[in-house]
N, C-alpha and C positions, 0 to 999 in steps of 0.2 A: 314887631314881625305879624301880619297879617296872616289870615288860615290858609292863602294859596300860596306863600312864600313857606308856611309850612307843610305844608301838603307834599312841593313840590322837593324841598330839602328829603325828605319821609322817603319819598319816595328814590329818589337821586340816592340815596345814603341803604339802601338796600342792594349789595349785588346782582343777588335773579331778578330786580325785579327790571333794571340798565342790560345785560342779558338777553332779556325778553322784549329791546326794544322799550318798555314802558309808554308813556305819554299820558302826565294827567291832564286832562281838555276841561273841567266844569269844575268846580266847588263850590256850596254852600256853603248855611249853614247845617250841617250834619248831615250834606248827601256829598258825591263825590263819582269823576266820570276818567273810568284812564283810559285808555286804549293799546291796542298795544298789534303789530303789524302780521300780516303769514308771514312766516318765515319757514325754509324747508328743516333749517334743522330742529325744529320742535313737532315733524310728524310724530303720529304713532302706527300710523299703519301705512305704510307708503309703500304699497297695491292703489293708498283710494287717496290718500296726499291731505283725510285728515288731519291737524292738529292734537296732538296726545293731551292725554283729561288732566292730566300736571300742570301741563304750563295754562290750562280756561283756568284751575285753580289755583295759580298764583297770583293769575292776573283780578280775582273777586276775591282772595283772603288780604291783596294788597288794598285794592277798591275799598272792601268795607274800611279798613284802617283808616286810612285816610280820608275813609266820611264820622266816624269815629272823633277820631282831633278835631275837625273841622266843627264838631259842634261847638257851642255856645257853652256849656257848660263843662264842655268837658277841658282843664288846661294844660292838658298838651300830650305825652306817652304813652303807648297801650303795644297789645300784643296780643296776642288771638289767643281765649280759654277755647271756646268747642265752632266748626266751623260746618257745616251740614253742606250739601251741595246738592240739588237733584237735576243730572244728567240729561239735557230728554232729545237731546238731538247733533248730529256732528255741526260740526261748528265747517262751512263751505271753500274748500280747500282755496286757495286765493286771497280770500277775504281777510282784510283785518277784526277784530274780534274788540270790540267796546262792552263796559261795565261801566251799568252805573248802583249806586247804592246810596242806600240813603240807612241813619240813625234816629232811627223811631223809637227808643225811650229810652231816658238816661239812668243809673243811681249816680252815689256818687261814688261808686266801683266800679260797675260794671255801664257798659255798652251793649242797645240792645240791635242785632246790623239785622238788614237783607237788600236783598241785590239779585239782577237779571244779569247776564252774559248775553249780547247778540252781536252776528255782527250783519251784513246788507241787509236779508231780509226778515226787515223789523216789524213781520206778525204773529212771528216766528221762534220762542225766545232756543239758543243753547244749550242757557241751563240756568239755576238760581238756585240759591243760596239764602241761609240763615246762621247767623254766632253772636256767638255773639267774645268784648272784647273788655281787654281792666280799661280802669279807667285810673292816670298816674291820681293821686292825691298832690291835695292842693297843698301849697308846703305854708 
């Protein structure tokens, strides 16, 4: 099974990711991109229509996990150890949100990642994240 299939299975196995409509759009060696459509059910502020930060957080967390799993030195499964997210602005109501994550360093037991979430305004990030994830021990 190739890394894309593994990442797709990872995402589809998480009920929360399915409920949020997440879809893997790209995967490379230690990188992943996932998009989440705008959905009024996930609005955090009814007056503005802005998506709740928790949905953005879930998107970035899932994207980082997929990137960690796709790294050539990663044997498979992963779990979040720590994830720090800086929210830079509200996502534009009605627009899908895309997260792109990169595994920039990996050891035998920990993967280090960074990610960015964007809407259609590609010049202004919605959020940025850094995180550490477990690396499954090789059999």
